[in-house]
C-alpha positions as CSV (number, residue, x, y, z in Angstrom):
1,M,99.4,26.6,102.3
2,R,100.8,24.1,104.8
3,L,103.7,25.3,107.2
4,T,107.1,24.1,106.2
5,L,110.2,23.2,108.0
6,T,111.6,27.0,107.6
7,Q,108.6,28.5,109.6
8,L,109.7,25.3,112.3
9,R,113.1,26.5,112.4
10,K,112.2,29.9,112.2
11,L,110.2,29.4,115.2
12,K,113.2,28.1,117.3
13,Q,115.7,31.0,116.1
14,T,113.1,33.4,117.6
15,G,112.3,31.6,120.5
16,E,108.3,31.4,119.9
17,K,107.4,27.8,120.8
18,I,106.1,25.1,119.1
19,T,102.8,23.5,119.4
20,C,101.8,19.5,118.2
21,L,99.3,17.3,118.6
22,T,98.6,14.0,117.9
23,A,95.1,13.5,115.1
24,Y,94.0,10.3,113.7
25,D,90.5,11.4,112.0
26,A,89.0,14.4,110.0
27,S,87.1,15.8,112.1
28,F,89.6,15.9,115.3
29,A,92.1,17.1,113.0
30,Y,90.4,20.0,111.6
31,L,89.6,21.3,115.4
32,V,92.8,21.0,116.0
33,E,94.1,23.4,113.5
34,Q,91.5,25.5,113.7
35,A,93.1,26.1,117.2
36,G,96.3,27.2,115.9
37,V,98.1,23.8,116.1
38,E,101.6,24.0,114.2
39,I,102.4,20.2,113.6
40,I,99.9,17.5,113.7
41,L,101.4,14.1,114.3
42,V,99.4,11.1,112.7
43,G,101.4,8.7,115.9
44,D,100.8,5.2,116.2
45,S,99.7,6.0,119.9
46,L,96.5,5.2,117.9
47,G,97.0,1.8,118.0
48,M,96.3,2.2,122.2
49,V,93.9,4.8,121.8
50,V,91.7,4.3,118.8
51,Q,92.4,0.7,118.2
52,G,92.4,-0.3,122.4
53,Q,95.8,-2.3,121.9
54,D,97.9,-2.3,125.2
55,S,100.9,-1.2,122.9
56,T,101.5,0.9,119.9
57,L,103.2,-2.9,118.2
58,P,100.1,-3.7,115.9
59,V,99.9,-1.0,114.5
60,T,100.7,-1.4,110.6
61,V,101.7,1.3,107.9
62,E,98.7,0.4,105.8
63,H,96.8,1.9,109.5
64,I,98.9,5.1,109.5
65,V,98.5,5.5,105.5
66,Y,94.7,5.6,106.2
67,H,94.7,8.0,109.4
68,T,97.1,9.7,108.0
69,Q,94.8,10.3,104.8
70,L,91.9,11.2,107.1
71,V,93.9,14.1,108.8
72,Q,94.9,15.7,105.8
73,R,91.8,15.6,103.7
74,R,90.4,18.2,106.3
75,T,93.4,20.0,107.4
76,T,95.2,22.6,105.0
77,R,98.0,24.6,107.2
78,A,99.3,22.2,110.2
79,F,102.9,20.3,109.2
80,L,101.7,16.6,108.7
81,I,104.2,14.1,110.5
82,A,103.3,10.2,109.8
83,D,104.5,7.5,112.4
84,M,106.7,5.0,110.9
85,P,105.3,1.6,113.1
86,F,107.4,-1.2,114.3
87,M,109.5,-3.0,112.6
88,S,108.6,-0.6,109.3
89,Y,111.9,0.4,109.0
90,A,114.0,-2.4,109.8
91,T,116.4,-2.0,107.3
92,P,117.6,0.8,105.1
93,D,115.3,-0.8,102.1
94,I,112.0,-1.5,104.1
95,A,112.5,2.1,105.5
96,L,113.1,4.1,102.5
97,Q,109.9,2.0,100.6
98,N,107.2,2.3,103.9
99,A,108.5,6.3,103.8
100,A,107.8,7.1,100.6
101,K,104.1,5.2,100.7
102,L,103.2,6.9,104.2
103,M,104.4,10.5,101.7
104,R,103.0,9.4,98.4
105,E,99.7,7.7,99.9
106,G,99.1,9.5,102.9
107,Q,100.2,12.9,101.9
108,A,102.7,13.6,104.8
109,Q,105.7,15.7,104.9
110,M,108.1,14.5,107.3
111,V,108.2,10.9,108.8
112,K,109.0,10.0,112.3
113,L,111.0,7.0,113.6
114,E,112.6,6.3,117.1
115,G,115.9,5.3,118.2
116,G,119.4,6.6,118.3
117,Q,122.5,5.5,116.3
118,W,121.0,2.3,114.9
119,L,119.2,4.9,112.8
120,I,121.6,7.3,111.3
121,E,122.1,5.0,107.8
122,I,118.8,4.9,107.6
123,I,118.2,8.6,108.1
124,Q,120.3,9.5,105.7
125,L,118.8,7.5,102.8
126,L,116.0,8.4,103.3
127,V,116.8,12.7,103.5
128,E,119.4,11.6,100.4
129,R,115.8,10.6,98.8
130,G,114.0,13.8,99.6
131,I,112.0,12.2,102.6
132,P,112.5,14.7,105.6
133,V,112.9,12.4,109.1
134,C,111.6,13.5,112.6
135,G,113.9,11.3,115.3
136,H,112.9,10.1,118.3
137,L,114.8,9.7,121.7
138,G,113.9,9.2,125.3
139,L,111.4,6.8,126.3
140,T,110.4,4.9,122.6
141,P,107.2,2.9,122.6
142,Q,108.6,0.7,119.9
143,S,111.0,-0.4,122.2
144,V,108.2,-0.8,125.7
145,H,109.4,-4.9,125.9
146,Q,113.7,-4.2,125.7
147,L,112.9,-0.8,128.0
148,G,111.6,-3.3,130.8
149,G,108.7,-0.7,130.6
150,Y,107.1,2.9,129.8
151,R,110.0,4.4,131.9
152,I,112.3,7.7,132.3
153,Q,115.4,7.8,130.3
154,G,118.4,9.2,130.8
155,R,118.8,10.1,134.3
156,T,122.2,8.5,135.3
157,E,125.0,10.5,133.9
158,T,125.9,7.6,131.4
159,E,122.2,7.7,129.7
160,A,122.1,11.1,129.3
161,R,125.0,11.3,127.9
162,R,124.6,8.8,125.5
163,L,121.0,10.6,124.6
164,L,122.9,13.9,124.2
165,K,125.0,12.3,121.7
166,E,122.6,10.1,119.9
167,A,120.6,13.6,119.3
168,Q,123.5,15.3,118.1
169,E,124.2,12.4,115.4
170,L,120.5,11.9,114.1
171,Q,120.8,15.5,113.4
172,Q,124.3,15.4,111.5
173,A,122.4,12.3,109.9
174,G,119.9,14.6,108.3
175,A,117.3,15.0,111.0
176,S,115.2,18.3,110.7
177,L,112.9,17.8,114.1
178,L,113.2,15.9,117.1
179,V,110.8,14.1,119.8
180,L,112.3,14.1,123.5
181,E,109.8,12.1,125.8
182,C,110.1,11.0,129.1
183,V,113.8,12.8,130.0
184,P,114.8,14.5,133.0
185,S,114.5,18.3,132.2
186,E,117.5,19.4,132.9
187,L,118.8,17.1,130.1
188,A,115.7,18.0,127.7
189,A,117.2,21.4,128.0
190,Q,121.0,21.1,127.2
191,I,119.7,19.1,124.1
192,S,117.6,21.7,122.7
193,K,120.6,24.2,123.1
194,E,122.9,22.5,121.8
195,L,121.0,21.1,118.5
196,T,119.9,23.8,115.9
197,I,116.9,21.6,115.0
198,P,113.8,21.9,116.6
199,T,113.1,19.9,119.7
200,I,109.6,18.5,120.9
201,G,109.0,17.7,124.1
202,I,106.3,15.0,125.5
203,G,107.2,15.0,129.5
204,A,110.8,16.7,128.9
205,G,109.9,19.6,130.3
206,A,109.3,23.1,129.3
207,A,113.1,24.1,127.8
208,C,112.3,22.0,124.5
209,D,111.4,24.5,121.6
210,G,107.9,22.7,121.6
211,Q,105.3,20.2,123.0
212,V,103.4,17.6,121.6
213,L,100.5,15.5,123.2
214,V,98.2,12.7,122.3
215,L,94.8,14.2,121.7
216,Y,92.9,11.8,124.1
217,D,95.0,12.6,127.0
218,M,94.7,16.2,126.9
219,L,90.6,15.9,126.5
220,G,90.9,13.3,129.6
221,I,90.2,10.7,127.2
222,H,92.1,7.5,129.2
223,L,91.4,3.9,128.8
224,G,93.8,3.0,131.9
225,K,96.1,5.2,133.9
226,S,96.6,8.9,132.9
227,P,100.6,9.6,132.3
228,S,101.8,12.2,135.1
229,F,103.1,14.9,132.4
230,V,99.8,14.7,131.0
231,K,97.3,17.7,131.7
232,N,93.0,17.7,130.8
233,F,92.7,20.9,129.6
234,L,88.8,20.0,128.7
235,A,88.5,20.2,132.4
236,D,89.3,23.7,132.8
237,T,87.2,25.3,129.5
238,G,83.7,22.7,129.5
239,S,84.9,22.3,125.2
240,I,87.4,20.4,123.1
241,Q,87.7,23.8,121.3
242,G,88.1,25.9,124.1
243,A,90.5,23.1,125.5
244,L,92.6,23.0,122.4
245,Q,93.0,26.7,122.0
246,A,93.9,26.3,126.0
247,Y,96.5,24.1,125.1
248,V,97.9,26.2,122.4
249,E,98.2,29.6,124.3
250,A,99.9,27.8,127.5
251,V,102.3,26.2,125.4
252,K,103.0,29.6,123.7
253,N,103.3,31.7,126.9
254,G,105.4,28.7,128.8
255,Q,102.6,27.9,131.0
256,F,102.5,24.7,129.9
257,P,104.3,22.0,130.9
258,G,104.8,23.1,134.5
259,A,106.8,21.5,136.9
260,T,104.4,18.6,137.7
261,H,104.3,17.9,134.3
262,S,108.0,17.3,134.1
263,Y,110.4,14.8,135.3
264,R,114.1,15.5,137.0
């Protein structure tokens, strides 16, 4: 049986780190699950690492549905999250329609949305209709043009206060998980401590309740420059399965992310 939100919350309560990786097809998803990863994210990152796009913006709901179906077919235990692509949740009604499609056709267990305070009404609606929601704060790739590039968020006191406030508001609105991307480690630690829901970090330090990486990144497969928060686990293991197991062990025992994979 697939893991549940209740089981993920228990991992936070007991202090056991949660492992998460992206996957976009049946074969890789099978290997990821076999390595013991708790959460598989069918991310809109597929636009860049699979489709070769310059950003995640061209990804559509149909793309995510298709890839979620592939992942779902060869996994039985991992908790399955599907990204909601750019503009697929522009209004509450649009969000409800597209989230329902990802749950019904893709068979995802949860959808992930990027953004802060403006998402509150949308999250409340989805949760009221029985759709679990994962929030995403910090660097939000769908807003890359508005942010002025892929840059660290929350370094100023004003930005840090805003992110903490938004994290609390997303939890209050009903979000059950929260991804923190490219934020200073100290801020991510504070957010993780103050929230009762699990936080999943990517470039957000070791104090988050769990970690996520793009599968291709942690295997050293890059079409361009690798982000500084990424570690190539394949380089030291020599096999894909070995790399996946090494990632799980490193997250569980607190060795990853280290100082070189985090921001101040």
